[in-house]
Backbone and ligand atoms as CSV (ligand in chain L), in Angstrom:
chain,resi,resn,atom,element,x,y,z
A,1,UNK,N,N,-13.086,-3.597,25.525
A,1,UNK,CA,C,-11.803,-2.897,25.679
A,1,UNK,C,C,-10.666,-3.919,25.591
A,2,UNK,N,N,-9.556,-3.447,25.068
A,2,UNK,CA,C,-8.404,-4.352,24.939
A,2,UNK,C,C,-7.897,-4.735,26.315
A,3,UNK,N,N,-7.204,-5.870,26.385
A,3,UNK,CA,C,-6.698,-6.358,27.690
A,3,UNK,C,C,-5.297,-5.808,27.953
A,4,UNK,N,N,-4.789,-6.014,29.179
A,4,UNK,CA,C,-3.404,-5.601,29.483
A,4,UNK,C,C,-2.363,-6.253,28.586
A,5,UNK,N,N,-2.698,-7.364,27.958
A,5,UNK,CA,C,-1.748,-8.030,27.025
A,5,UNK,C,C,-1.374,-7.077,25.896
A,6,UNK,N,N,-2.380,-6.533,25.214
A,6,UNK,CA,C,-2.095,-5.661,24.091
A,6,UNK,C,C,-1.597,-4.284,24.540
A,7,UNK,N,N,-2.217,-3.753,25.595
A,7,UNK,CA,C,-1.759,-2.452,26.116
A,7,UNK,C,C,-0.277,-2.543,26.549
A,8,UNK,N,N,0.052,-3.667,27.232
A,8,UNK,CA,C,1.418,-3.837,27.761
A,8,UNK,C,C,2.434,-3.983,26.648
A,9,UNK,N,N,2.122,-4.765,25.603
A,9,UNK,CA,C,3.065,-4.944,24.507
A,9,UNK,C,C,3.270,-3.612,23.754
A,10,UNK,N,N,2.189,-2.852,23.595
A,10,UNK,CA,C,2.321,-1.532,22.937
A,10,UNK,C,C,3.170,-0.608,23.792
A,11,UNK,N,N,2.938,-0.623,25.115
A,11,UNK,CA,C,3.735,0.236,26.021
A,11,UNK,C,C,5.205,-0.114,25.978
A,12,UNK,N,N,5.504,-1.418,25.941
A,12,UNK,CA,C,6.916,-1.840,25.888
A,12,UNK,C,C,7.521,-1.395,24.546
A,13,UNK,N,N,6.739,-1.477,23.472
A,13,UNK,CA,C,7.225,-1.025,22.156
A,13,UNK,C,C,7.537,0.452,22.159
A,14,UNK,N,N,6.648,1.258,22.729
A,14,UNK,CA,C,6.887,2.707,22.796
A,14,UNK,C,C,8.111,3.007,23.671
A,15,UNK,N,N,8.292,2.229,24.741
A,15,UNK,CA,C,9.460,2.413,25.602
A,15,UNK,C,C,10.737,2.097,24.842
A,16,UNK,N,N,10.685,1.065,23.981
A,16,UNK,CA,C,11.871,0.724,23.198
A,16,UNK,C,C,12.197,1.836,22.181
A,17,UNK,N,N,11.131,2.418,21.602
A,17,UNK,CA,C,11.356,3.553,20.685
A,17,UNK,C,C,12.088,4.684,21.408
A,18,UNK,N,N,11.707,4.929,22.658
A,18,UNK,CA,C,12.303,6.026,23.406
A,18,UNK,C,C,13.712,5.694,23.876
A,19,UNK,N,N,13.857,4.498,24.460
A,19,UNK,CA,C,15.122,4.238,25.187
A,19,UNK,C,C,15.943,3.085,24.620
A,20,UNK,N,N,15.412,2.306,23.690
A,20,UNK,CA,C,16.179,1.205,23.135
A,20,UNK,C,C,17.334,1.737,22.293
A,21,UNK,N,N,18.380,0.938,22.163
A,21,UNK,CA,C,19.533,1.441,21.373
A,21,UNK,C,C,19.547,0.884,19.944
A,22,UNK,N,N,18.593,-0.016,19.638
A,22,UNK,CA,C,18.482,-0.538,18.280
A,22,UNK,C,C,19.616,-1.473,17.886
A,23,UNK,N,N,20.429,-1.912,18.871
A,23,UNK,CA,C,21.559,-2.739,18.539
A,23,UNK,C,C,21.189,-4.225,18.492
A,24,UNK,N,N,22.078,-5.021,17.892
A,24,UNK,CA,C,21.909,-6.466,17.846
A,24,UNK,C,C,23.016,-7.092,18.736
A,25,UNK,N,N,22.823,-8.241,19.339
A,25,UNK,CA,C,21.583,-9.021,19.334
A,25,UNK,C,C,20.476,-8.375,20.161
A,26,UNK,N,N,19.249,-8.596,19.692
A,26,UNK,CA,C,18.105,-7.942,20.293
A,26,UNK,C,C,17.949,-8.282,21.788
A,27,UNK,N,N,18.260,-9.561,22.113
A,27,UNK,CA,C,18.080,-9.999,23.497
A,27,UNK,C,C,18.916,-9.130,24.436
A,28,UNK,N,N,20.163,-8.876,24.056
A,28,UNK,CA,C,21.055,-8.058,24.881
A,28,UNK,C,C,20.538,-6.623,24.939
A,29,UNK,N,N,20.032,-6.122,23.796
A,29,UNK,CA,C,19.507,-4.768,23.754
A,29,UNK,C,C,18.286,-4.637,24.669
A,30,UNK,N,N,17.442,-5.682,24.652
A,30,UNK,CA,C,16.260,-5.695,25.510
A,30,UNK,C,C,16.634,-5.704,26.983
A,31,UNK,N,N,17.682,-6.526,27.295
A,31,UNK,CA,C,18.058,-6.668,28.709
A,31,UNK,C,C,18.544,-5.334,29.270
A,32,UNK,N,N,19.231,-4.545,28.429
A,32,UNK,CA,C,19.744,-3.249,28.882
A,32,UNK,C,C,18.598,-2.309,29.264
A,33,UNK,N,N,17.487,-2.392,28.519
A,33,UNK,CA,C,16.394,-1.427,28.750
A,33,UNK,C,C,15.205,-2.100,29.455
A,34,UNK,N,N,15.428,-3.297,30.022
A,34,UNK,CA,C,14.305,-4.040,30.600
A,34,UNK,C,C,13.487,-3.241,31.621
A,35,UNK,N,N,14.120,-2.538,32.596
A,35,UNK,CA,C,13.309,-1.812,33.584
A,35,UNK,C,C,12.365,-0.808,32.919
A,36,UNK,N,N,12.852,-0.117,31.866
A,36,UNK,CA,C,12.001,0.880,31.217
A,36,UNK,C,C,10.917,0.210,30.362
A,37,UNK,N,N,11.236,-0.969,29.784
A,37,UNK,CA,C,10.223,-1.681,29.005
A,37,UNK,C,C,9.088,-2.122,29.927
A,38,UNK,N,N,9.437,-2.626,31.119
A,38,UNK,CA,C,8.422,-3.050,32.088
A,38,UNK,C,C,7.626,-1.845,32.567
A,39,UNK,N,N,8.330,-0.730,32.847
A,39,UNK,CA,C,7.640,0.491,33.299
A,39,UNK,C,C,6.690,0.976,32.213
A,40,UNK,N,N,7.116,0.910,30.944
A,40,UNK,CA,C,6.265,1.319,29.825
A,40,UNK,C,C,5.016,0.444,29.731
A,41,UNK,N,N,5.209,-0.858,29.901
A,41,UNK,CA,C,4.080,-1.792,29.830
A,41,UNK,C,C,3.079,-1.497,30.952
A,42,UNK,N,N,3.602,-1.262,32.159
A,42,UNK,CA,C,2.711,-0.998,33.313
A,42,UNK,C,C,1.978,0.338,33.123
A,43,UNK,N,N,2.723,1.383,32.715
A,43,UNK,CA,C,2.109,2.709,32.539
A,43,UNK,C,C,1.023,2.690,31.471
A,44,UNK,N,N,1.225,1.893,30.402
A,44,UNK,CA,C,0.228,1.824,29.337
A,44,UNK,C,C,-1.068,1.157,29.821
A,45,UNK,N,N,-0.965,0.389,30.917
A,45,UNK,CA,C,-2.173,-0.302,31.448
A,45,UNK,C,C,-2.854,0.521,32.554
A,46,UNK,N,N,-2.226,1.633,32.959
A,46,UNK,CA,C,-2.702,2.349,34.156
A,46,UNK,C,C,-4.194,2.704,34.148
A,47,UNK,N,N,-4.775,3.202,33.021
A,47,UNK,CA,C,-6.213,3.535,33.086
A,47,UNK,C,C,-7.090,2.352,33.524
A,48,UNK,N,N,-6.623,1.122,33.332
A,48,UNK,CA,C,-7.438,-0.025,33.716
A,48,UNK,C,C,-7.358,-0.326,35.216
A,49,UNK,N,N,-6.773,0.617,35.967
A,49,UNK,CA,C,-6.768,0.482,37.419
A,49,UNK,C,C,-8.224,0.492,37.930
A,50,UNK,N,N,-9.130,0.958,37.062
A,50,UNK,CA,C,-10.546,1.003,37.479
A,50,UNK,C,C,-11.230,-0.377,37.475
A,51,UNK,N,N,-10.452,-1.433,37.162
A,51,UNK,CA,C,-10.996,-2.789,37.336
A,51,UNK,C,C,-11.005,-3.184,38.810
A,52,UNK,N,N,-10.108,-2.539,39.600
A,52,UNK,CA,C,-9.906,-2.976,40.975
A,52,UNK,C,C,-11.184,-2.906,41.850
A,53,UNK,N,N,-11.971,-1.796,41.784
A,53,UNK,CA,C,-13.198,-1.799,42.586
A,53,UNK,C,C,-14.152,-2.927,42.184
A,54,UNK,N,N,-14.209,-3.222,40.880
A,54,UNK,CA,C,-15.060,-4.305,40.400
A,54,UNK,C,C,-14.574,-5.662,40.861
A,55,UNK,N,N,-13.247,-5.796,40.967
A,55,UNK,CA,C,-12.669,-7.053,41.431
A,55,UNK,C,C,-13.132,-7.303,42.866
A,56,UNK,N,N,-13.181,-6.243,43.631
A,56,UNK,CA,C,-13.609,-6.298,45.036
A,56,UNK,C,C,-15.074,-6.702,45.130
A,57,UNK,N,N,-15.893,-6.159,44.185
A,57,UNK,CA,C,-17.357,-6.392,44.237
A,57,UNK,C,C,-17.771,-7.645,43.484
A,58,UNK,N,N,-16.838,-8.317,42.792
A,58,UNK,CA,C,-17.195,-9.544,42.058
A,58,UNK,C,C,-17.798,-9.271,40.702
A,59,UNK,N,N,-17.784,-7.984,40.257
A,59,UNK,CA,C,-18.308,-7.657,38.939
A,59,UNK,C,C,-17.266,-6.726,38.298
A,60,UNK,N,N,-16.404,-7.284,37.455
A,60,UNK,CA,C,-15.239,-6.568,36.967
A,60,UNK,C,C,-15.548,-5.229,36.327
A,61,UNK,N,N,-16.697,-5.137,35.642
A,61,UNK,CA,C,-16.989,-3.907,34.907
A,61,UNK,C,C,-17.703,-2.839,35.762
A,62,UNK,N,N,-17.854,-3.110,37.072
A,62,UNK,CA,C,-18.640,-2.218,37.922
A,62,UNK,C,C,-18.202,-0.767,37.830
A,63,UNK,N,N,-16.877,-0.508,37.798
A,63,UNK,CA,C,-16.405,0.890,37.758
A,63,UNK,C,C,-15.508,1.108,36.532
A,64,UNK,N,N,-15.607,0.201,35.555
A,64,UNK,CA,C,-14.689,0.256,34.419
A,64,UNK,C,C,-15.148,1.272,33.372
A,65,UNK,N,N,-14.158,1.852,32.676
A,65,UNK,CA,C,-14.388,2.817,31.595
A,65,UNK,C,C,-15.115,4.066,32.074
A,66,UNK,N,N,-14.703,4.552,33.206
A,66,UNK,CA,C,-15.281,5.806,33.694
A,66,UNK,C,C,-14.173,6.859,33.691
A,67,UNK,N,N,-13.941,7.555,34.795
A,67,UNK,CA,C,-13.044,8.717,34.792
A,67,UNK,C,C,-11.619,8.404,34.325
A,68,UNK,N,N,-11.091,7.200,34.628
A,68,UNK,CA,C,-9.702,6.919,34.277
A,68,UNK,C,C,-9.503,6.775,32.753
A,69,UNK,N,N,-10.600,6.712,32.027
A,69,UNK,CA,C,-10.491,6.651,30.566
A,69,UNK,C,C,-10.900,8.005,29.948
A,70,UNK,N,N,-10.329,9.082,30.487
A,70,UNK,CA,C,-10.623,10.416,29.974
A,70,UNK,C,C,-9.315,11.174,29.754
A,71,UNK,N,N,-9.365,12.216,28.909
A,71,UNK,CA,C,-8.164,13.039,28.660
A,71,UNK,C,C,-7.725,13.745,29.932
A,72,UNK,N,N,-8.704,14.203,30.736
A,72,UNK,CA,C,-8.359,14.913,31.973
A,72,UNK,C,C,-7.557,14.001,32.905
A,73,UNK,N,N,-7.991,12.743,33.022
A,73,UNK,CA,C,-7.292,11.819,33.928
A,73,UNK,C,C,-5.884,11.537,33.401
A,74,UNK,N,N,-5.752,11.405,32.090
A,74,UNK,CA,C,-4.421,11.157,31.493
A,74,UNK,C,C,-3.462,12.285,31.859
A,75,UNK,N,N,-3.943,13.545,31.754
A,75,UNK,CA,C,-3.078,14.689,32.078
A,75,UNK,C,C,-2.782,14.721,33.583
A,76,UNK,N,N,-3.808,14.501,34.405
A,76,UNK,CA,C,-3.612,14.525,35.864
A,76,UNK,C,C,-2.688,13.416,36.331
A,77,UNK,N,N,-2.882,12.200,35.800
A,77,UNK,CA,C,-2.027,11.082,36.204
A,77,UNK,C,C,-0.584,11.335,35.780
A,78,UNK,N,N,-0.386,11.886,34.567
A,78,UNK,CA,C,0.956,12.207,34.105
A,78,UNK,C,C,1.596,13.235,35.024
A,79,UNK,N,N,0.835,14.289,35.362
A,79,UNK,CA,C,1.360,15.338,36.254
A,79,UNK,C,C,1.711,14.739,37.621
A,80,UNK,N,N,0.852,13.869,38.149
A,80,UNK,CA,C,1.111,13.262,39.451
A,80,UNK,C,C,2.363,12.411,39.462
A,81,UNK,N,N,2.528,11.577,38.422
A,81,UNK,CA,C,3.712,10.711,38.338
A,81,UNK,C,C,4.970,11.576,38.198
A,82,UNK,N,N,4.870,12.642,37.393
A,82,UNK,CA,C,6.031,13.532,37.190
A,82,UNK,C,C,6.435,14.214,38.520
A,83,UNK,N,N,5.452,14.665,39.274
A,83,UNK,CA,C,5.740,15.330,40.552
A,83,UNK,C,C,6.464,14.385,41.501
A,84,UNK,N,N,5.925,13.185,41.625
A,84,UNK,CA,C,6.548,12.191,42.517
A,84,UNK,C,C,7.945,11.822,41.969
A,85,UNK,N,N,8.024,11.636,40.640
A,85,UNK,CA,C,9.309,11.284,40.023
A,85,UNK,C,C,10.359,12.356,40.210
A,86,UNK,N,N,9.941,13.609,40.070
A,86,UNK,CA,C,10.923,14.723,40.206
A,86,UNK,C,C,11.439,14.855,41.635
A,87,UNK,N,N,10.572,14.502,42.580
A,87,UNK,CA,C,11.016,14.538,43.974
A,87,UNK,C,C,12.023,13.424,44.229
A,88,UNK,N,N,11.884,12.330,43.478
A,88,UNK,CA,C,12.731,11.149,43.691
A,88,UNK,C,C,14.029,11.241,42.878
A,89,UNK,N,N,13.883,11.474,41.552
A,89,UNK,CA,C,15.034,11.551,40.665
A,89,UNK,C,C,14.793,12.682,39.638
A,90,UNK,N,N,15.094,13.916,40.008
A,90,UNK,CA,C,14.756,15.076,39.147
A,90,UNK,C,C,15.295,14.952,37.715
A,91,UNK,N,N,16.507,14.390,37.559
A,91,UNK,CA,C,17.123,14.340,36.238
A,91,UNK,C,C,16.349,13.435,35.284
A,92,UNK,N,N,15.674,12.448,35.820
A,92,UNK,CA,C,14.990,11.453,34.957
A,92,UNK,C,C,13.590,11.863,34.593
A,93,UNK,N,N,13.009,12.843,35.273
A,93,UNK,CA,C,11.607,13.170,35.041
A,93,UNK,C,C,11.447,14.575,34.495
A,94,UNK,N,N,11.999,14.805,33.311
A,94,UNK,CA,C,11.889,16.090,32.621
A,94,UNK,C,C,10.830,16.004,31.538
A,95,UNK,N,N,11.009,16.831,30.487
A,95,UNK,CA,C,9.987,16.884,29.439
A,95,UNK,C,C,9.890,15.585,28.641
A,96,UNK,N,N,11.016,14.856,28.515
A,96,UNK,CA,C,10.950,13.574,27.783
A,96,UNK,C,C,10.057,12.583,28.518
A,97,UNK,N,N,10.191,12.543,29.857
A,97,UNK,CA,C,9.344,11.644,30.622
A,97,UNK,C,C,7.879,12.050,30.500
A,98,UNK,N,N,7.609,13.363,30.457
A,98,UNK,CA,C,6.222,13.857,30.336
A,98,UNK,C,C,5.619,13.413,28.998
A,99,UNK,N,N,6.390,13.604,27.914
A,99,UNK,CA,C,5.901,13.193,26.578
A,99,UNK,C,C,5.668,11.682,26.548
A,100,UNK,N,N,6.616,10.950,27.141
A,100,UNK,CA,C,6.544,9.491,27.175
A,100,UNK,C,C,5.276,9.019,27.914
A,101,UNK,N,N,5.024,9.603,29.094
A,101,UNK,CA,C,3.862,9.197,29.895
A,101,UNK,C,C,2.560,9.553,29.176
A,102,UNK,N,N,2.518,10.735,28.551
A,102,UNK,CA,C,1.316,11.132,27.809
A,102,UNK,C,C,1.070,10.173,26.635
A,103,UNK,N,N,2.154,9.799,25.954
A,103,UNK,CA,C,2.040,8.868,24.802
A,103,UNK,C,C,1.529,7.510,25.271
A,104,UNK,N,N,2.031,7.048,26.419
A,104,UNK,CA,C,1.614,5.727,26.916
A,104,UNK,C,C,0.145,5.718,27.293
A,105,UNK,N,N,-0.266,6.720,28.105
A,105,UNK,CA,C,-1.669,6.761,28.518
A,105,UNK,C,C,-2.566,7.066,27.324
A,106,UNK,N,N,-2.073,7.915,26.396
A,106,UNK,CA,C,-2.853,8.212,25.207
A,106,UNK,C,C,-3.025,6.977,24.333
A,107,UNK,N,N,-1.991,6.130,24.258
A,107,UNK,CA,C,-2.091,4.888,23.481
A,107,UNK,C,C,-3.180,4.009,24.040
A,108,UNK,N,N,-3.351,4.034,25.378
A,108,UNK,CA,C,-4.387,3.196,26.005
A,108,UNK,C,C,-5.776,3.622,25.501
A,109,UNK,N,N,-6.014,4.955,25.520
A,109,UNK,CA,C,-7.343,5.423,25.098
A,109,UNK,C,C,-7.553,5.173,23.602
A,110,UNK,N,N,-6.513,5.375,22.803
A,110,UNK,CA,C,-6.638,5.160,21.353
A,110,UNK,C,C,-6.968,3.684,21.072
A,111,UNK,N,N,-6.288,2.780,21.776
A,111,UNK,CA,C,-6.522,1.343,21.556
A,111,UNK,C,C,-7.932,0.956,22.016
A,112,UNK,N,N,-8.316,1.407,23.218
A,112,UNK,CA,C,-9.662,1.092,23.691
A,112,UNK,C,C,-10.722,1.641,22.750
A,113,UNK,N,N,-10.410,2.773,22.129
A,113,UNK,CA,C,-11.383,3.408,21.234
A,113,UNK,C,C,-11.665,2.609,19.966
A,114,UNK,N,N,-10.727,1.737,19.606
A,114,UNK,CA,C,-10.951,0.917,18.387
A,114,UNK,C,C,-11.092,-0.559,18.741
A,115,UNK,N,N,-11.498,-0.821,19.989
A,115,UNK,CA,C,-11.770,-2.201,20.408
A,115,UNK,C,C,-13.277,-2.378,20.559
A,116,UNK,N,N,-13.793,-3.500,20.048
A,116,UNK,CA,C,-15.226,-3.779,20.187
A,116,UNK,C,C,-15.600,-3.821,21.664
A,117,UNK,N,N,-16.791,-3.322,21.994
A,117,UNK,CA,C,-17.221,-3.241,23.375
A,117,UNK,C,C,-18.691,-3.621,23.470
A,118,UNK,N,N,-18.974,-4.709,24.224
A,118,UNK,CA,C,-20.370,-5.138,24.365
A,118,UNK,C,C,-20.870,-4.933,25.800
A,119,UNK,N,N,-20.003,-4.367,26.679
A,119,UNK,CA,C,-20.419,-4.208,28.069
A,119,UNK,C,C,-20.838,-2.762,28.335
A,120,UNK,N,N,-22.126,-2.506,28.612
A,120,UNK,CA,C,-22.556,-1.134,28.898
A,120,UNK,C,C,-21.795,-0.552,30.087
A,121,UNK,N,N,-21.389,0.707,30.097
A,121,UNK,CA,C,-21.577,1.629,28.981
A,121,UNK,C,C,-20.555,1.368,27.870
A,122,UNK,N,N,-21.011,1.227,26.617
A,122,UNK,CA,C,-20.083,0.961,25.505
A,122,UNK,C,C,-19.312,2.233,25.211
A,123,UNK,N,N,-17.989,2.151,25.254
A,123,UNK,CA,C,-17.159,3.331,25.067
A,123,UNK,C,C,-16.757,3.909,26.417
A,124,UNK,N,N,-16.139,5.105,26.382
A,124,UNK,CA,C,-15.662,5.736,27.617
A,124,UNK,C,C,-15.808,7.255,27.511
A,125,UNK,N,N,-15.917,7.946,28.662
A,125,UNK,CA,C,-16.171,9.395,28.662
A,125,UNK,C,C,-14.911,10.205,28.463
A,126,UNK,N,N,-14.473,10.320,27.229
A,126,UNK,CA,C,-13.206,11.003,26.896
A,126,UNK,C,C,-13.177,12.423,27.438
A,127,UNK,N,N,-14.321,13.100,27.452
A,127,UNK,CA,C,-14.354,14.514,27.875
A,127,UNK,C,C,-14.677,14.715,29.347
A,128,UNK,N,N,-14.676,13.625,30.147
A,128,UNK,CA,C,-14.947,13.785,31.590
A,128,UNK,C,C,-13.977,14.788,32.190
A,129,UNK,N,N,-14.334,15.672,33.140
A,129,UNK,CA,C,-15.649,15.773,33.811
A,129,UNK,C,C,-16.629,16.712,33.091
A,130,UNK,N,N,-16.254,17.234,31.926
A,130,UNK,CA,C,-17.106,18.206,31.230
A,130,UNK,C,C,-18.219,17.515,30.432
A,131,UNK,N,N,-17.974,16.275,30.023
A,131,UNK,CA,C,-18.980,15.534,29.283
A,131,UNK,C,C,-18.941,14.064,29.727
A,132,UNK,N,N,-20.118,13.470,29.857
A,132,UNK,CA,C,-20.184,12.060,30.243
A,132,UNK,C,C,-20.594,11.175,29.071
A,133,UNK,N,N,-20.569,11.762,27.869
A,133,UNK,CA,C,-20.927,10.982,26.695
A,133,UNK,C,C,-19.881,9.907,26.429
A,134,UNK,N,N,-20.301,8.654,26.273
A,134,UNK,CA,C,-19.375,7.550,26.015
A,134,UNK,C,C,-18.946,7.587,24.553
A,135,UNK,N,N,-17.616,7.580,24.327
A,135,UNK,CA,C,-17.071,7.658,22.975
A,135,UNK,C,C,-16.507,6.285,22.560
A,136,UNK,N,N,-16.673,5.955,21.293
A,136,UNK,CA,C,-16.119,4.731,20.729
A,136,UNK,C,C,-16.081,4.911,19.218
A,137,UNK,N,N,-14.982,4.444,18.570
A,137,UNK,CA,C,-14.885,4.574,17.115
A,137,UNK,C,C,-16.031,3.774,16.470
A,138,UNK,N,N,-16.495,4.210,15.294
A,138,UNK,CA,C,-17.587,3.491,14.639
A,138,UNK,C,C,-17.120,2.161,14.034
A,139,UNK,N,N,-15.837,1.862,14.144
A,139,UNK,CA,C,-15.312,0.573,13.632
A,139,UNK,C,C,-14.472,-0.057,14.735
A,140,UNK,N,N,-14.272,-1.390,14.665
A,140,UNK,CA,C,-13.481,-2.071,15.700
A,140,UNK,C,C,-12.334,-2.835,15.038
A,141,UNK,N,N,-11.114,-2.599,15.524
A,141,UNK,CA,C,-9.955,-3.328,14.993
A,141,UNK,C,C,-9.594,-4.517,15.880
A,142,UNK,N,N,-10.032,-4.471,17.126
A,142,UNK,CA,C,-9.727,-5.563,18.066
A,142,UNK,C,C,-11.041,-6.109,18.628
A,143,UNK,N,N,-11.085,-7.413,18.910
A,143,UNK,CA,C,-12.329,-8.019,19.390
A,143,UNK,C,C,-12.610,-7.724,20.875
A,144,UNK,N,N,-13.865,-7.873,21.260
A,144,UNK,CA,C,-14.251,-7.680,22.671
A,144,UNK,C,C,-13.902,-8.905,23.512
A,145,UNK,N,N,-13.670,-8.679,24.783
A,145,UNK,CA,C,-13.444,-9.766,25.745
A,145,UNK,C,C,-14.719,-10.009,26.534
A,146,UNK,N,N,-14.916,-11.255,26.954
A,146,UNK,CA,C,-15.980,-11.551,27.924
A,146,UNK,C,C,-15.338,-11.387,29.297
A,147,UNK,N,N,-15.784,-10.422,30.101
A,147,UNK,CA,C,-15.049,-10.106,31.326
A,147,UNK,C,C,-15.938,-9.561,32.441
A,148,UNK,N,N,-17.156,-10.057,32.492
A,148,UNK,CA,C,-18.033,-9.592,33.574
A,148,UNK,C,C,-17.533,-10.092,34.921
A,149,UNK,N,N,-16.857,-11.261,34.918
A,149,UNK,CA,C,-16.312,-11.820,36.171
A,149,UNK,C,C,-14.974,-12.479,35.857
A,150,UNK,N,N,-14.230,-12.830,36.905
A,150,UNK,CA,C,-12.931,-13.487,36.699
A,150,UNK,C,C,-13.120,-14.824,35.992
A,151,UNK,N,N,-14.209,-15.539,36.337
A,151,UNK,CA,C,-14.479,-16.853,35.698
A,151,UNK,C,C,-14.662,-16.661,34.202
A,152,UNK,N,N,-15.314,-15.578,33.782
A,152,UNK,CA,C,-15.511,-15.319,32.360
A,152,UNK,C,C,-14.192,-14.977,31.674
A,153,UNK,N,N,-13.328,-14.249,32.372
A,153,UNK,CA,C,-12.047,-13.829,31.768
A,153,UNK,C,C,-11.229,-15.038,31.349
A,154,UNK,N,N,-11.215,-16.090,32.169
A,154,UNK,CA,C,-10.398,-17.264,31.848
A,154,UNK,C,C,-11.172,-18.302,31.031
A,155,UNK,N,N,-12.360,-17.941,30.553
A,155,UNK,CA,C,-13.189,-18.864,29.786
A,155,UNK,C,C,-12.699,-19.027,28.352
A,156,UNK,N,N,-13.194,-20.091,27.700
A,156,UNK,CA,C,-12.761,-20.417,26.323
A,156,UNK,C,C,-13.141,-19.314,25.320
A,157,UNK,N,N,-14.169,-18.538,25.652
A,157,UNK,CA,C,-14.620,-17.483,24.731
A,157,UNK,C,C,-13.536,-16.446,24.499
A,158,UNK,N,N,-12.577,-16.375,25.424
A,158,UNK,CA,C,-11.535,-15.344,25.294
A,158,UNK,C,C,-10.259,-15.851,24.623
A,159,UNK,N,N,-10.244,-17.099,24.195
A,159,UNK,CA,C,-9.042,-17.633,23.516
A,159,UNK,C,C,-8.790,-16.848,22.223
A,160,UNK,N,N,-9.864,-16.594,21.483
A,160,UNK,CA,C,-9.708,-15.856,20.194
A,160,UNK,C,C,-9.210,-14.439,20.419
A,161,UNK,N,N,-9.877,-13.630,21.281
A,161,UNK,CA,C,-9.331,-12.275,21.492
A,161,UNK,C,C,-7.906,-12.266,22.030
A,162,UNK,N,N,-7.561,-13.264,22.865
A,162,UNK,CA,C,-6.194,-13.321,23.392
A,162,UNK,C,C,-5.202,-13.589,22.267
A,163,UNK,N,N,-5.541,-14.542,21.383
A,163,UNK,CA,C,-4.650,-14.891,20.269
A,163,UNK,C,C,-4.458,-13.673,19.357
A,164,UNK,N,N,-5.549,-12.965,19.063
A,164,UNK,CA,C,-5.452,-11.779,18.197
A,164,UNK,C,C,-4.604,-10.705,18.846
A,165,UNK,N,N,-4.806,-10.484,20.144
A,165,UNK,CA,C,-4.036,-9.442,20.842
A,165,UNK,C,C,-2.539,-9.803,20.913
A,166,UNK,N,N,-2.241,-11.091,21.127
A,166,UNK,CA,C,-0.831,-11.499,21.159
A,166,UNK,C,C,-0.177,-11.260,19.796
A,167,UNK,N,N,-0.874,-11.679,18.712
A,167,UNK,CA,C,-0.315,-11.515,17.372
A,167,UNK,C,C,-0.154,-10.050,17.040
A,168,UNK,N,N,-1.191,-9.244,17.286
A,168,UNK,CA,C,-1.139,-7.823,16.956
A,168,UNK,C,C,-0.137,-7.097,17.863
A,169,UNK,N,N,-0.082,-7.484,19.152
A,169,UNK,CA,C,0.818,-6.832,20.107
A,169,UNK,C,C,2.284,-7.070,19.729
A,170,UNK,N,N,2.622,-8.320,19.392
A,170,UNK,CA,C,4.011,-8.583,18.999
A,170,UNK,C,C,4.352,-7.941,17.652
A,171,UNK,N,N,3.336,-7.786,16.784
A,171,UNK,CA,C,3.568,-7.095,15.511
A,171,UNK,C,C,3.899,-5.619,15.773
A,172,UNK,N,N,3.180,-5.012,16.710
A,172,UNK,CA,C,3.447,-3.593,17.080
A,172,UNK,C,C,4.855,-3.482,17.692
A,173,UNK,N,N,5.169,-4.414,18.593
A,173,UNK,CA,C,6.493,-4.409,19.234
A,173,UNK,C,C,7.585,-4.515,18.184
A,174,UNK,N,N,7.402,-5.438,17.228
A,174,UNK,CA,C,8.393,-5.643,16.160
A,174,UNK,C,C,8.517,-4.363,15.318
A,175,UNK,N,N,7.370,-3.711,15.038
A,175,UNK,CA,C,7.385,-2.474,14.249
A,175,UNK,C,C,8.153,-1.384,14.987
A,176,UNK,N,N,7.972,-1.326,16.315
A,176,UNK,CA,C,8.689,-0.305,17.104
A,176,UNK,C,C,10.192,-0.557,17.067
A,177,UNK,N,N,10.604,-1.838,17.183
A,177,UNK,CA,C,12.032,-2.171,17.135
A,177,UNK,C,C,12.593,-1.839,15.756
A,178,UNK,N,N,11.840,-2.181,14.718
A,178,UNK,CA,C,12.282,-1.915,13.338
A,178,UNK,C,C,12.430,-0.395,13.141
A,179,UNK,N,N,11.457,0.370,13.647
A,179,UNK,CA,C,11.507,1.823,13.493
A,179,UNK,C,C,12.726,2.373,14.231
A,180,UNK,N,N,12.996,1.854,15.428
A,180,UNK,CA,C,14.134,2.376,16.196
A,180,UNK,C,C,15.457,2.012,15.532
A,181,UNK,N,N,15.538,0.813,14.989
A,181,UNK,CA,C,16.766,0.410,14.274
A,181,UNK,C,C,16.973,1.289,13.050
A,182,UNK,N,N,15.885,1.588,12.338
A,182,UNK,CA,C,15.995,2.462,11.172
A,182,UNK,C,C,16.458,3.857,11.566
A,183,UNK,N,N,15.928,4.343,12.692
A,183,UNK,CA,C,16.287,5.689,13.176
A,183,UNK,C,C,17.770,5.752,13.556
A,184,UNK,N,N,18.236,4.719,14.281
A,184,UNK,CA,C,19.604,4.765,14.803
A,184,UNK,C,C,20.659,4.593,13.690
A,185,UNK,N,N,20.225,4.149,12.494
A,185,UNK,CA,C,21.182,4.080,11.391
A,185,UNK,C,C,21.586,5.499,10.972
A,186,UNK,N,N,20.619,6.425,11.059
A,186,UNK,CA,C,20.866,7.799,10.583
A,186,UNK,C,C,21.194,8.776,11.698
A,187,UNK,N,N,20.652,8.503,12.897
A,187,UNK,CA,C,20.788,9.479,13.991
A,187,UNK,C,C,21.307,8.755,15.252
A,188,UNK,N,N,21.799,9.529,16.193
A,188,UNK,CA,C,22.192,8.965,17.459
A,188,UNK,C,C,20.939,8.514,18.189
A,189,UNK,N,N,21.051,7.539,19.113
A,189,UNK,CA,C,19.903,7.066,19.890
A,189,UNK,C,C,19.274,8.242,20.614
A,190,UNK,N,N,17.950,8.193,20.744
A,190,UNK,CA,C,17.220,9.296,21.397
A,190,UNK,C,C,17.625,9.407,22.856
L,1,ZN,ZN,ZN,-8.901,0.489,29.249
């Protein structure tokens, strides 16, 4: 499964598409939307919250790629965040926030689905709780990480997947900025 590096960069890119103004200089434009970019990056990583029980037990994959990597969890987590958000700031948590959260969590499952996976169970139960069949695309666009333990995560074997994720992640981010700039030439900012 892809790491938080790639999920986070994709989430920040989607956040920029939603809330960025497409203006130059980019640094100033980024600074204006920084809280939302960070929130997008964090939300895109949310399904990987299932690493935490494994972190406790010393085996990172112990509870990984189970219920939190399903469509049902994506919908439930989105509904939960929206409910809490609406109680806090009703104006900010309308249908746009719902679409945004679904897109972020959905991007996580789509990315994991095209990442090589060598740690059983290979894939994740997209149809949970109705089906426990592990799903994975028949092709892989991103390499697998060695991540049975924290020591393995920081090992040299992961330099290559990290480099690929950084390059691909920044390419996605750049594509999102380019798309938003193209959009704002013709239309008002979303
Ligand atoms: Zn994941």
